[in-house]
PDB file of N, CA, C, O and CB in Angstrom:
ATOM      1  N   UNK A   1      38.141  90.595 -57.775  1.00  0.00           N
ATOM      2  CA  UNK A   1      38.279  89.970 -59.160  1.00  0.00           C
ATOM      3  C   UNK A   1      38.883  90.757 -60.017  1.00  0.00           C
ATOM      4  O   UNK A   1      38.757  91.981 -59.993  1.00  0.00           O
ATOM      5  CB  UNK A   1      37.083  89.609 -59.767  1.00  0.00           C
ATOM      6  N   UNK A   2      39.627  90.095 -60.888  1.00  0.00           N
ATOM      7  CA  UNK A   2      40.422  90.845 -61.843  1.00  0.00           C
ATOM      8  C   UNK A   2      39.447  90.832 -63.297  1.00  0.00           C
ATOM      9  O   UNK A   2      38.525  90.036 -63.470  1.00  0.00           O
ATOM     10  CB  UNK A   2      42.043  90.061 -62.019  1.00  0.00           C
ATOM     11  N   UNK A   3      39.779  91.671 -64.079  1.00  0.00           N
ATOM     12  CA  UNK A   3      38.974  91.996 -65.264  1.00  0.00           C
ATOM     13  C   UNK A   3      38.728  90.863 -66.228  1.00  0.00           C
ATOM     14  O   UNK A   3      37.714  90.709 -66.909  1.00  0.00           O
ATOM     15  CB  UNK A   3      39.616  93.074 -65.995  1.00  0.00           C
ATOM     16  N   UNK A   4      40.029  89.926 -66.181  1.00  0.00           N
ATOM     17  CA  UNK A   4      40.070  88.646 -66.984  1.00  0.00           C
ATOM     18  C   UNK A   4      38.978  87.854 -66.225  1.00  0.00           C
ATOM     19  O   UNK A   4      38.061  87.365 -66.885  1.00  0.00           O
ATOM     20  CB  UNK A   4      41.620  87.856 -67.017  1.00  0.00           C
ATOM     21  N   UNK A   5      39.012  87.704 -64.971  1.00  0.00           N
ATOM     22  CA  UNK A   5      38.231  86.629 -64.361  1.00  0.00           C
ATOM     23  C   UNK A   5      36.681  87.159 -64.591  1.00  0.00           C
ATOM     24  O   UNK A   5      35.820  86.362 -64.963  1.00  0.00           O
ATOM     25  CB  UNK A   5      38.669  86.386 -62.678  1.00  0.00           C
ATOM     26  N   UNK A   6      36.420  88.356 -64.381  1.00  0.00           N
ATOM     27  CA  UNK A   6      34.990  88.949 -64.698  1.00  0.00           C
ATOM     28  C   UNK A   6      34.563  88.693 -66.040  1.00  0.00           C
ATOM     29  O   UNK A   6      33.381  88.447 -66.277  1.00  0.00           O
ATOM     30  CB  UNK A   6      34.921  90.464 -64.514  1.00  0.00           C
ATOM     31  N   UNK A   7      35.470  88.734 -66.973  1.00  0.00           N
ATOM     32  CA  UNK A   7      34.929  88.551 -68.421  1.00  0.00           C
ATOM     33  C   UNK A   7      34.807  86.911 -68.564  1.00  0.00           C
ATOM     34  O   UNK A   7      33.981  86.475 -69.367  1.00  0.00           O
ATOM     35  CB  UNK A   7      36.056  89.276 -69.670  1.00  0.00           C
ATOM     36  N   UNK A   8      35.630  85.981 -67.785  1.00  0.00           N
ATOM     37  CA  UNK A   8      35.513  84.698 -68.132  1.00  0.00           C
ATOM     38  C   UNK A   8      34.212  84.100 -67.502  1.00  0.00           C
ATOM     39  O   UNK A   8      33.607  83.115 -67.926  1.00  0.00           O
ATOM     40  CB  UNK A   8      36.743  83.986 -67.738  1.00  0.00           C
ATOM     41  N   UNK A   9      33.880  84.879 -66.400  1.00  0.00           N
ATOM     42  CA  UNK A   9      32.412  84.256 -65.678  1.00  0.00           C
ATOM     43  C   UNK A   9      31.390  84.917 -66.654  1.00  0.00           C
ATOM     44  O   UNK A   9      30.474  84.212 -67.078  1.00  0.00           O
ATOM     45  CB  UNK A   9      32.055  84.811 -63.804  1.00  0.00           C
ATOM     46  N   UNK A  10      31.486  86.285 -67.058  1.00  0.00           N
ATOM     47  CA  UNK A  10      30.370  86.578 -68.011  1.00  0.00           C
ATOM     48  C   UNK A  10      30.229  85.829 -69.288  1.00  0.00           C
ATOM     49  O   UNK A  10      29.137  85.633 -69.822  1.00  0.00           O
ATOM     50  CB  UNK A  10      30.446  87.901 -68.374  1.00  0.00           C
ATOM     51  N   UNK A  11      31.408  85.400 -69.777  1.00  0.00           N
ATOM     52  CA  UNK A  11      31.283  84.467 -71.019  1.00  0.00           C
ATOM     53  C   UNK A  11      30.542  83.167 -70.689  1.00  0.00           C
ATOM     54  O   UNK A  11      29.696  82.703 -71.453  1.00  0.00           O
ATOM     55  CB  UNK A  11      32.733  84.080 -71.594  1.00  0.00           C
ATOM     56  N   UNK A  12      30.925  82.527 -69.390  1.00  0.00           N
ATOM     57  CA  UNK A  12      30.273  81.285 -68.834  1.00  0.00           C
ATOM     58  C   UNK A  12      28.645  81.581 -68.805  1.00  0.00           C
ATOM     59  O   UNK A  12      27.779  80.915 -69.372  1.00  0.00           O
ATOM     60  CB  UNK A  12      30.899  80.936 -67.243  1.00  0.00           C
ATOM     61  N   UNK A  13      28.486  82.625 -68.085  1.00  0.00           N
ATOM     62  CA  UNK A  13      26.973  82.966 -67.899  1.00  0.00           C
ATOM     63  C   UNK A  13      26.232  83.093 -69.317  1.00  0.00           C
ATOM     64  O   UNK A  13      25.112  82.615 -69.496  1.00  0.00           O
ATOM     65  CB  UNK A  13      26.810  84.422 -67.063  1.00  0.00           C
ATOM     66  N   UNK A  14      26.839  83.671 -70.157  1.00  0.00           N
ATOM     67  CA  UNK A  14      26.458  83.887 -71.523  1.00  0.00           C
ATOM     68  C   UNK A  14      25.992  82.425 -72.221  1.00  0.00           C
ATOM     69  O   UNK A  14      24.912  82.121 -72.728  1.00  0.00           O
ATOM     70  CB  UNK A  14      27.745  84.584 -72.304  1.00  0.00           C
ATOM     71  N   UNK A  15      27.217  81.643 -72.052  1.00  0.00           N
ATOM     72  CA  UNK A  15      27.158  80.320 -72.610  1.00  0.00           C
ATOM     73  C   UNK A  15      26.099  79.226 -71.984  1.00  0.00           C
ATOM     74  O   UNK A  15      25.622  78.282 -72.613  1.00  0.00           O
ATOM     75  CB  UNK A  15      28.536  79.794 -72.488  1.00  0.00           C
ATOM     76  N   UNK A  16      25.832  79.562 -70.589  1.00  0.00           N
ATOM     77  CA  UNK A  16      24.736  78.829 -70.175  1.00  0.00           C
ATOM     78  C   UNK A  16      23.488  79.093 -70.294  1.00  0.00           C
ATOM     79  O   UNK A  16      22.594  78.249 -70.242  1.00  0.00           O
ATOM     80  CB  UNK A  16      24.801  78.646 -69.175  1.00  0.00           C
ATOM     81  N   UNK A  17      23.296  80.646 -70.512  1.00  0.00           N
ATOM     82  CA  UNK A  17      21.810  81.199 -70.962  1.00  0.00           C
ATOM     83  C   UNK A  17      21.624  80.577 -72.394  1.00  0.00           C
ATOM     84  O   UNK A  17      20.534  80.088 -72.689  1.00  0.00           O
ATOM     85  CB  UNK A  17      21.689  83.040 -71.043  1.00  0.00           C
ATOM     86  N   UNK A  18      22.561  80.585 -73.197  1.00  0.00           N
ATOM     87  CA  UNK A  18      22.255  80.058 -74.769  1.00  0.00           C
ATOM     88  C   UNK A  18      21.983  78.506 -74.499  1.00  0.00           C
ATOM     89  O   UNK A  18      21.100  77.909 -75.114  1.00  0.00           O
ATOM     90  CB  UNK A  18      23.734  80.301 -76.001  1.00  0.00           C
ATOM     91  N   UNK A  19      22.703  77.956 -73.648  1.00  0.00           N
ATOM     92  CA  UNK A  19      22.485  76.340 -73.668  1.00  0.00           C
ATOM     93  C   UNK A  19      21.007  76.129 -72.982  1.00  0.00           C
ATOM     94  O   UNK A  19      20.258  75.285 -73.475  1.00  0.00           O
ATOM     95  CB  UNK A  19      23.809  75.432 -72.683  1.00  0.00           C
ATOM     96  N   UNK A  20      20.636  76.811 -71.974  1.00  0.00           N
ATOM     97  CA  UNK A  20      19.438  76.790 -71.408  1.00  0.00           C
ATOM     98  C   UNK A  20      18.348  76.989 -72.506  1.00  0.00           C
ATOM     99  O   UNK A  20      17.415  76.208 -72.694  1.00  0.00           O
ATOM    100  CB  UNK A  20      19.400  77.796 -70.341  1.00  0.00           C
ATOM    101  N   UNK A  21      18.575  78.087 -73.176  1.00  0.00           N
ATOM    102  CA  UNK A  21      17.360  78.286 -74.401  1.00  0.00           C
ATOM    103  C   UNK A  21      17.468  77.204 -75.345  1.00  0.00           C
ATOM    104  O   UNK A  21      16.385  76.801 -75.767  1.00  0.00           O
ATOM    105  CB  UNK A  21      17.494  79.729 -75.341  1.00  0.00           C
ATOM    106  N   UNK A  22      18.561  76.598 -75.808  1.00  0.00           N
ATOM    107  CA  UNK A  22      18.719  75.444 -76.615  1.00  0.00           C
ATOM    108  C   UNK A  22      18.148  74.373 -76.093  1.00  0.00           C
ATOM    109  O   UNK A  22      17.468  73.722 -76.886  1.00  0.00           O
ATOM    110  CB  UNK A  22      19.972  75.147 -76.874  1.00  0.00           C
ATOM    111  N   UNK A  23      18.222  73.930 -74.847  1.00  0.00           N
ATOM    112  CA  UNK A  23      17.578  73.054 -74.075  1.00  0.00           C
ATOM    113  C   UNK A  23      16.082  73.100 -74.197  1.00  0.00           C
ATOM    114  O   UNK A  23      15.414  72.152 -74.609  1.00  0.00           O
ATOM    115  CB  UNK A  23      17.981  73.248 -72.790  1.00  0.00           C
ATOM    116  N   UNK A  24      15.568  74.319 -73.793  1.00  0.00           N
ATOM    117  CA  UNK A  24      14.012  74.411 -73.778  1.00  0.00           C
ATOM    118  C   UNK A  24      13.586  74.207 -75.045  1.00  0.00           C
ATOM    119  O   UNK A  24      12.471  73.707 -75.193  1.00  0.00           O
ATOM    120  CB  UNK A  24      13.425  75.727 -73.292  1.00  0.00           C
ATOM    121  N   UNK A  25      14.354  74.538 -76.155  1.00  0.00           N
ATOM    122  CA  UNK A  25      13.733  74.493 -77.588  1.00  0.00           C
ATOM    123  C   UNK A  25      13.830  72.996 -78.021  1.00  0.00           C
ATOM    124  O   UNK A  25      12.964  72.482 -78.729  1.00  0.00           O
ATOM    125  CB  UNK A  25      14.566  75.514 -78.711  1.00  0.00           C
ATOM    126  N   UNK A  26      14.833  72.376 -77.602  1.00  0.00           N
ATOM    127  CA  UNK A  26      14.892  70.744 -77.986  1.00  0.00           C
ATOM    128  C   UNK A  26      13.727  70.102 -77.085  1.00  0.00           C
ATOM    129  O   UNK A  26      12.940  69.296 -77.580  1.00  0.00           O
ATOM    130  CB  UNK A  26      16.556  69.935 -77.562  1.00  0.00           C
ATOM    131  N   UNK A  27      13.670  70.408 -76.039  1.00  0.00           N
ATOM    132  CA  UNK A  27      12.593  70.019 -75.206  1.00  0.00           C
ATOM    133  C   UNK A  27      11.221  70.217 -75.914  1.00  0.00           C
ATOM    134  O   UNK A  27      10.489  69.238 -76.057  1.00  0.00           O
ATOM    135  CB  UNK A  27      12.659  70.800 -73.916  1.00  0.00           C
ATOM    136  N   UNK A  28      10.869  71.364 -76.332  1.00  0.00           N
ATOM    137  CA  UNK A  28       9.572  71.635 -77.123  1.00  0.00           C
ATOM    138  C   UNK A  28       9.491  70.779 -78.378  1.00  0.00           C
ATOM    139  O   UNK A  28       8.461  70.245 -78.789  1.00  0.00           O
ATOM    140  CB  UNK A  28       9.473  73.162 -77.554  1.00  0.00           C
ATOM    141  N   UNK A  29      10.710  70.708 -78.946  1.00  0.00           N
ATOM    142  CA  UNK A  29      10.681  69.837 -80.356  1.00  0.00           C
ATOM    143  C   UNK A  29      10.334  68.404 -79.860  1.00  0.00           C
ATOM    144  O   UNK A  29       9.316  67.891 -80.323  1.00  0.00           O
ATOM    145  CB  UNK A  29      12.280  69.823 -81.273  1.00  0.00           C
ATOM    146  N   UNK A  30      10.989  67.795 -79.074  1.00  0.00           N
ATOM    147  CA  UNK A  30      10.771  66.491 -78.697  1.00  0.00           C
ATOM    148  C   UNK A  30       9.379  66.197 -78.294  1.00  0.00           C
ATOM    149  O   UNK A  30       8.812  65.184 -78.704  1.00  0.00           O
ATOM    150  CB  UNK A  30      11.641  66.165 -77.680  1.00  0.00           C
ATOM    151  N   UNK A  31       8.790  67.075 -77.480  1.00  0.00           N
ATOM    152  CA  UNK A  31       7.415  67.170 -76.884  1.00  0.00           C
ATOM    153  C   UNK A  31       6.375  67.081 -77.998  1.00  0.00           C
ATOM    154  O   UNK A  31       5.417  66.311 -77.939  1.00  0.00           O
ATOM    155  CB  UNK A  31       7.226  68.526 -76.071  1.00  0.00           C
ATOM    156  N   UNK A  32       6.616  67.919 -79.031  1.00  0.00           N
ATOM    157  CA  UNK A  32       5.889  68.025 -80.320  1.00  0.00           C
ATOM    158  C   UNK A  32       6.046  66.744 -80.917  1.00  0.00           C
ATOM    159  O   UNK A  32       5.045  66.084 -81.195  1.00  0.00           O
ATOM    160  CB  UNK A  32       6.391  69.148 -81.262  1.00  0.00           C
ATOM    161  N   UNK A  33       7.168  66.330 -81.141  1.00  0.00           N
ATOM    162  CA  UNK A  33       7.321  65.213 -81.940  1.00  0.00           C
ATOM    163  C   UNK A  33       6.836  63.836 -81.336  1.00  0.00           C
ATOM    164  O   UNK A  33       6.528  62.921 -82.100  1.00  0.00           O
ATOM    165  CB  UNK A  33       8.704  65.150 -82.283  1.00  0.00           C
ATOM    166  N   UNK A  34       6.767  63.686 -79.943  1.00  0.00           N
ATOM    167  CA  UNK A  34       6.119  62.711 -79.300  1.00  0.00           C
ATOM    168  C   UNK A  34       4.673  62.749 -79.499  1.00  0.00           C
ATOM    169  O   UNK A  34       4.110  61.670 -79.688  1.00  0.00           O
ATOM    170  CB  UNK A  34       6.435  62.754 -77.990  1.00  0.00           C
ATOM    171  N   UNK A  35       3.923  63.920 -79.485  1.00  0.00           N
ATOM    172  CA  UNK A  35       2.598  63.982 -79.647  1.00  0.00           C
ATOM    173  C   UNK A  35       2.253  63.559 -81.079  1.00  0.00           C
ATOM    174  O   UNK A  35       1.267  62.863 -81.320  1.00  0.00           O
ATOM    175  CB  UNK A  35       2.122  65.319 -79.304  1.00  0.00           C
ATOM    176  N   UNK A  36       3.108  64.005 -82.034  1.00  0.00           N
ATOM    177  CA  UNK A  36       2.706  63.653 -83.463  1.00  0.00           C
ATOM    178  C   UNK A  36       2.917  61.957 -83.618  1.00  0.00           C
ATOM    179  O   UNK A  36       2.196  61.255 -84.326  1.00  0.00           O
ATOM    180  CB  UNK A  36       3.744  64.582 -84.631  1.00  0.00           C
ATOM    181  N   UNK A  37       3.970  61.501 -82.867  1.00  0.00           N
ATOM    182  CA  UNK A  37       4.274  60.039 -82.993  1.00  0.00           C
ATOM    183  C   UNK A  37       2.967  59.319 -82.268  1.00  0.00           C
ATOM    184  O   UNK A  37       2.614  58.291 -82.845  1.00  0.00           O
ATOM    185  CB  UNK A  37       5.823  59.629 -82.216  1.00  0.00           C
ATOM    186  N   UNK A  38       2.326  59.622 -81.303  1.00  0.00           N
ATOM    187  CA  UNK A  38       1.268  58.963 -80.747  1.00  0.00           C
ATOM    188  C   UNK A  38       0.052  59.275 -81.465  1.00  0.00           C
ATOM    189  O   UNK A  38      -0.874  58.469 -81.375  1.00  0.00           O
ATOM    190  CB  UNK A  38       1.149  59.257 -79.382  1.00  0.00           C
ATOM    191  N   UNK A  39      -0.085  60.269 -82.132  1.00  0.00           N
ATOM    192  CA  UNK A  39      -1.257  60.438 -83.121  1.00  0.00           C
ATOM    193  C   UNK A  39      -1.238  59.499 -84.351  1.00  0.00           C
ATOM    194  O   UNK A  39      -2.201  58.908 -84.839  1.00  0.00           O
ATOM    195  CB  UNK A  39      -1.272  61.892 -83.657  1.00  0.00           C
ATOM    196  N   UNK A  40       0.128  59.480 -84.776  1.00  0.00           N
ATOM    197  CA  UNK A  40       0.264  58.514 -85.891  1.00  0.00           C
ATOM    198  C   UNK A  40       0.080  57.022 -85.706  1.00  0.00           C
ATOM    199  O   UNK A  40      -0.393  56.243 -86.533  1.00  0.00           O
ATOM    200  CB  UNK A  40       1.514  58.667 -86.403  1.00  0.00           C
ATOM    201  N   UNK A  41       0.507  56.759 -84.547  1.00  0.00           N
ATOM    202  CA  UNK A  41       0.220  55.387 -83.821  1.00  0.00           C
ATOM    203  C   UNK A  41      -1.188  55.013 -83.750  1.00  0.00           C
ATOM    204  O   UNK A  41      -1.603  53.908 -84.100  1.00  0.00           O
ATOM    205  CB  UNK A  41       0.717  55.396 -82.383  1.00  0.00           C
ATOM    206  N   UNK A  42      -1.940  55.991 -83.274  1.00  0.00           N
ATOM    207  CA  UNK A  42      -3.458  55.694 -83.341  1.00  0.00           C
ATOM    208  C   UNK A  42      -4.029  55.524 -84.632  1.00  0.00           C
ATOM    209  O   UNK A  42      -4.835  54.625 -84.869  1.00  0.00           O
ATOM    210  CB  UNK A  42      -4.228  56.738 -82.732  1.00  0.00           C
ATOM    211  N   UNK A  43      -3.588  56.470 -85.599  1.00  0.00           N
ATOM    212  CA  UNK A  43      -3.991  56.085 -86.858  1.00  0.00           C
ATOM    213  C   UNK A  43      -3.880  54.905 -87.493  1.00  0.00           C
ATOM    214  O   UNK A  43      -4.803  54.274 -88.007  1.00  0.00           O
ATOM    215  CB  UNK A  43      -3.558  56.734 -87.532  1.00  0.00           C
ATOM    216  N   UNK A  44      -2.478  54.545 -87.445  1.00  0.00           N
ATOM    217  CA  UNK A  44      -2.023  53.137 -87.928  1.00  0.00           C
ATOM    218  C   UNK A  44      -2.817  52.160 -87.203  1.00  0.00           C
ATOM    219  O   UNK A  44      -3.207  51.288 -87.979  1.00  0.00           O
ATOM    220  CB  UNK A  44      -0.466  52.835 -87.684  1.00  0.00           C
ATOM    221  N   UNK A  45      -3.181  51.987 -86.075  1.00  0.00           N
ATOM    222  CA  UNK A  45      -3.942  51.154 -85.637  1.00  0.00           C
ATOM    223  C   UNK A  45      -5.500  50.995 -86.079  1.00  0.00           C
ATOM    224  O   UNK A  45      -6.140  49.950 -86.194  1.00  0.00           O
ATOM    225  CB  UNK A  45      -3.788  51.362 -84.463  1.00  0.00           C
ATOM    226  N   UNK A  46      -5.908  52.291 -86.286  1.00  0.00           N
ATOM    227  CA  UNK A  46      -7.386  52.454 -86.701  1.00  0.00           C
ATOM    228  C   UNK A  46      -7.276  51.862 -88.303  1.00  0.00           C
ATOM    229  O   UNK A  46      -8.189  51.160 -88.737  1.00  0.00           O
ATOM    230  CB  UNK A  46      -7.990  54.274 -86.570  1.00  0.00           C
ATOM    231  N   UNK A  47      -6.121  52.189 -89.124  1.00  0.00           N
ATOM    232  CA  UNK A  47      -6.191  51.836 -90.464  1.00  0.00           C
ATOM    233  C   UNK A  47      -5.936  50.123 -90.379  1.00  0.00           C
ATOM    234  O   UNK A  47      -6.452  49.490 -91.299  1.00  0.00           O
ATOM    235  CB  UNK A  47      -5.014  52.758 -91.393  1.00  0.00           C
ATOM    236  N   UNK A  48      -5.338  49.503 -89.561  1.00  0.00           N
ATOM    237  CA  UNK A  48      -5.010  48.109 -89.371  1.00  0.00           C
ATOM    238  C   UNK A  48      -6.330  47.531 -89.295  1.00  0.00           C
ATOM    239  O   UNK A  48      -6.666  46.584 -90.007  1.00  0.00           O
ATOM    240  CB  UNK A  48      -4.112  47.790 -88.123  1.00  0.00           C
ATOM    241  N   UNK A  49      -7.128  48.113 -88.398  1.00  0.00           N
ATOM    242  CA  UNK A  49      -8.340  47.502 -87.811  1.00  0.00           C
ATOM    243  C   UNK A  49      -9.472  47.693 -89.183  1.00  0.00           C
ATOM    244  O   UNK A  49     -10.178  46.744 -89.526  1.00  0.00           O
ATOM    245  CB  UNK A  49      -8.838  48.408 -86.198  1.00  0.00           C
ATOM    246  N   UNK A  50      -9.516  48.762 -89.746  1.00  0.00           N
ATOM    247  CA  UNK A  50     -10.343  48.795 -90.929  1.00  0.00           C
ATOM    248  C   UNK A  50      -9.886  47.748 -91.933  1.00  0.00           C
ATOM    249  O   UNK A  50     -10.663  47.008 -92.536  1.00  0.00           O
ATOM    250  CB  UNK A  50     -10.319  50.178 -91.553  1.00  0.00           C
ATOM    251  N   UNK A  51      -8.556  47.744 -92.066  1.00  0.00           N
ATOM    252  CA  UNK A  51      -8.048  46.866 -93.328  1.00  0.00           C
ATOM    253  C   UNK A  51      -8.657  45.274 -92.838  1.00  0.00           C
ATOM    254  O   UNK A  51      -9.224  44.594 -93.692  1.00  0.00           O
ATOM    255  CB  UNK A  51      -6.008  46.926 -93.526  1.00  0.00           C
ATOM    256  N   UNK A  52      -8.536  44.876 -91.771  1.00  0.00           N
ATOM    257  CA  UNK A  52      -8.654  43.634 -91.065  1.00  0.00           C
ATOM    258  C   UNK A  52     -10.189  43.410 -91.513  1.00  0.00           C
ATOM    259  O   UNK A  52     -10.581  42.484 -92.223  1.00  0.00           O
ATOM    260  CB  UNK A  52      -8.308  43.711 -89.326  1.00  0.00           C
ATOM    261  N   UNK A  53     -11.028  44.498 -90.929  1.00  0.00           N
ATOM    262  CA  UNK A  53     -12.613  44.270 -91.274  1.00  0.00           C
ATOM    263  C   UNK A  53     -12.897  44.268 -92.615  1.00  0.00           C
ATOM    264  O   UNK A  53     -13.792  43.503 -92.971  1.00  0.00           O
ATOM    265  CB  UNK A  53     -13.537  45.323 -90.708  1.00  0.00           C
ATOM    266  N   UNK A  54     -12.313  44.987 -93.503  1.00  0.00           N
ATOM    267  CA  UNK A  54     -12.360  44.882 -95.080  1.00  0.00           C
ATOM    268  C   UNK A  54     -12.131  43.448 -95.605  1.00  0.00           C
ATOM    269  O   UNK A  54     -12.794  42.986 -96.534  1.00  0.00           O
ATOM    270  CB  UNK A  54     -11.225  45.822 -95.743  1.00  0.00           C
ATOM    271  N   UNK A  55     -11.250  42.833 -95.024  1.00  0.00           N
ATOM    272  CA  UNK A  55     -10.564  41.523 -95.398  1.00  0.00           C
ATOM    273  C   UNK A  55     -11.583  40.713 -94.962  1.00  0.00           C
ATOM    274  O   UNK A  55     -12.038  39.924 -95.791  1.00  0.00           O
ATOM    275  CB  UNK A  55      -9.114  41.168 -94.743  1.00  0.00           C
ATOM    276  N   UNK A  56     -12.085  40.722 -93.771  1.00  0.00           N
ATOM    277  CA  UNK A  56     -12.967  39.730 -93.295  1.00  0.00           C
ATOM    278  C   UNK A  56     -14.256  39.834 -93.993  1.00  0.00           C
ATOM    279  O   UNK A  56     -14.898  38.799 -94.169  1.00  0.00           O
ATOM    280  CB  UNK A  56     -13.146  39.828 -91.847  1.00  0.00           C
ATOM    281  N   UNK A  57     -14.714  40.964 -94.414  1.00  0.00           N
ATOM    282  CA  UNK A  57     -16.132  41.134 -95.134  1.00  0.00           C
ATOM    283  C   UNK A  57     -15.924  40.724 -96.510  1.00  0.00           C
ATOM    284  O   UNK A  57     -16.911  40.274 -97.092  1.00  0.00           O
ATOM    285  CB  UNK A  57     -16.742  42.677 -95.117  1.00  0.00           C
ATOM    286  N   UNK A  58     -14.787  40.796 -97.161  1.00  0.00           N
ATOM    287  CA  UNK A  58     -14.447  40.275 -98.557  1.00  0.00           C
ATOM    288  C   UNK A  58     -14.447  38.609 -98.536  1.00  0.00           C
ATOM    289  O   UNK A  58     -14.912  37.898 -99.427  1.00  0.00           O
ATOM    290  CB  UNK A  58     -12.892  40.884 -99.031  1.00  0.00           C
ATOM    291  N   UNK A  59     -13.864  38.195 -97.405  1.00  0.00           N
ATOM    292  CA  UNK A  59     -13.988  36.589 -97.085  1.00  0.00           C
ATOM    293  C   UNK A  59     -15.340  36.059 -97.020  1.00  0.00           C
ATOM    294  O   UNK A  59     -15.658  35.002 -97.564  1.00  0.00           O
ATOM    295  CB  UNK A  59     -13.365  36.210 -95.711  1.00  0.00           C
ATOM    296  N   UNK A  60     -16.218  36.869 -96.285  1.00  0.00           N
ATOM    297  CA  UNK A  60     -17.556  36.553 -96.222  1.00  0.00           C
ATOM    298  C   UNK A  60     -18.335  36.596 -97.394  1.00  0.00           C
ATOM    299  O   UNK A  60     -19.235  35.786 -97.617  1.00  0.00           O
ATOM    300  CB  UNK A  60     -18.108  37.291 -95.375  1.00  0.00           C
ATOM    301  N   UNK A  61     -18.001  37.569 -98.193  1.00  0.00           N
ATOM    302  CA  UNK A  61     -18.690  37.511 -99.513  1.00  0.00           C
ATOM    303  C   UNK A  61     -18.447  36.498-100.635  1.00  0.00           C
ATOM    304  O   UNK A  61     -19.142  36.397-101.646  1.00  0.00           O
ATOM    305  CB  UNK A  61     -18.471  38.661-100.071  1.00  0.00           C
ATOM    306  N   UNK A  62     -17.327  35.729-100.315  1.00  0.00           N
ATOM    307  CA  UNK A  62     -17.050  34.685-101.104  1.00  0.00           C
ATOM    308  C   UNK A  62     -15.957  35.240-102.383  1.00  0.00           C
ATOM    309  O   UNK A  62     -15.696  34.513-103.341  1.00  0.00           O
ATOM    310  CB  UNK A  62     -18.517  34.090-101.615  1.00  0.00           C
ATOM    311  N   UNK A  63     -15.493  36.356-102.256  1.00  0.00           N
ATOM    312  CA  UNK A  63     -14.555  36.794-103.192  1.00  0.00           C
ATOM    313  C   UNK A  63     -13.380  35.949-103.138  1.00  0.00           C
ATOM    314  O   UNK A  63     -13.278  35.088-102.264  1.00  0.00           O
ATOM    315  CB  UNK A  63     -14.209  38.170-102.991  1.00  0.00           C
ATOM    316  N   UNK A  64     -12.294  36.179-104.205  1.00  0.00           N
ATOM    317  CA  UNK A  64     -11.136  35.588-104.147  1.00  0.00           C
ATOM    318  C   UNK A  64     -10.493  35.452-103.143  1.00  0.00           C
ATOM    319  O   UNK A  64     -10.572  36.457-102.435  1.00  0.00           O
ATOM    320  CB  UNK A  64     -10.484  35.981-104.786  1.00  0.00           C
ATOM    321  N   UNK A  65      -9.741  34.496-102.641  1.00  0.00           N
ATOM    322  CA  UNK A  65      -8.947  34.553-101.342  1.00  0.00           C
ATOM    323  C   UNK A  65      -7.873  35.598-101.453  1.00  0.00           C
ATOM    324  O   UNK A  65      -7.316  35.866-102.517  1.00  0.00           O
ATOM    325  CB  UNK A  65      -8.283  33.157-100.992  1.00  0.00           C
ATOM    326  N   UNK A  66      -7.567  36.264-100.123  1.00  0.00           N
ATOM    327  CA  UNK A  66      -6.612  37.241-100.090  1.00  0.00           C
ATOM    328  C   UNK A  66      -5.171  36.950-100.718  1.00  0.00           C
ATOM    329  O   UNK A  66      -4.516  37.826-101.282  1.00  0.00           O
ATOM    330  CB  UNK A  66      -6.496  37.577 -98.748  1.00  0.00           C
ATOM    331  N   UNK A  67      -4.791  35.773-100.581  1.00  0.00           N
ATOM    332  CA  UNK A  67      -3.455  35.234-101.065  1.00  0.00           C
ATOM    333  C   UNK A  67      -3.434  34.842-102.482  1.00  0.00           C
ATOM    334  O   UNK A  67      -2.348  34.590-103.002  1.00  0.00           O
ATOM    335  CB  UNK A  67      -3.042  34.042-100.275  1.00  0.00           C
ATOM    336  N   UNK A  68      -4.519  34.767-103.156  1.00  0.00           N
ATOM    337  CA  UNK A  68      -4.744  34.460-104.542  1.00  0.00           C
ATOM    338  C   UNK A  68      -3.909  35.413-105.484  1.00  0.00           C
ATOM    339  O   UNK A  68      -4.082  36.619-105.312  1.00  0.00           O
ATOM    340  CB  UNK A  68      -6.261  34.568-104.844  1.00  0.00           C
ATOM    341  N   UNK A  69      -3.053  35.023-106.427  1.00  0.00           N
ATOM    342  CA  UNK A  69      -2.265  36.085-107.184  1.00  0.00           C
ATOM    343  C   UNK A  69      -3.494  36.518-108.298  1.00  0.00           C
ATOM    344  O   UNK A  69      -4.359  35.752-108.721  1.00  0.00           O
ATOM    345  CB  UNK A  69      -0.655  35.402-107.970  1.00  0.00           C
ATOM    346  N   UNK A  70      -3.346  37.767-108.606  1.00  0.00           N
ATOM    347  CA  UNK A  70      -4.197  38.274-109.642  1.00  0.00           C
ATOM    348  C   UNK A  70      -3.741  37.665-111.127  1.00  0.00           C
ATOM    349  O   UNK A  70      -2.571  37.306-111.256  1.00  0.00           O
ATOM    350  CB  UNK A  70      -4.119  39.903-109.594  1.00  0.00           C
ATOM    351  N   UNK A  71      -4.462  37.576-112.000  1.00  0.00           N
ATOM    352  CA  UNK A  71      -4.391  36.873-113.354  1.00  0.00           C
ATOM    353  C   UNK A  71      -3.110  37.372-114.023  1.00  0.00           C
ATOM    354  O   UNK A  71      -2.486  36.569-114.717  1.00  0.00           O
ATOM    355  CB  UNK A  71      -5.712  37.187-114.307  1.00  0.00           C
ATOM    356  N   UNK A  72      -2.699  38.516-113.893  1.00  0.00           N
ATOM    357  CA  UNK A  72      -1.652  39.280-114.573  1.00  0.00           C
ATOM    358  C   UNK A  72      -0.138  38.695-114.237  1.00  0.00           C
ATOM    359  O   UNK A  72       0.856  38.932-114.924  1.00  0.00           O
ATOM    360  CB  UNK A  72      -1.795  40.836-114.110  1.00  0.00           C
ATOM    361  N   UNK A  73      -0.165  37.911-113.082  1.00  0.00           N
ATOM    362  CA  UNK A  73       1.278  37.394-112.612  1.00  0.00           C
ATOM    363  C   UNK A  73       1.611  36.100-113.495  1.00  0.00           C
ATOM    364  O   UNK A  73       2.673  35.500-113.334  1.00  0.00           O
ATOM    365  CB  UNK A  73       1.296  36.968-110.881  1.00  0.00           C
TER     366      UNK A  73
END
């Protein structure tokens, strides 16, 4: 092989190594984000459940209906 061909192969190998590193870093980032998204979805579901329970408790206590406008409107 000629010197130019050797250099071209070396350049391609270097590019491939950088691409593999970048792909691994992106995969790690996506995995971390997916984990965070799942945790946030669980928290939102819990908050919705608690809010629903509080609304039902208020309705049972005979407080003002949830859709009634406050007096300042």
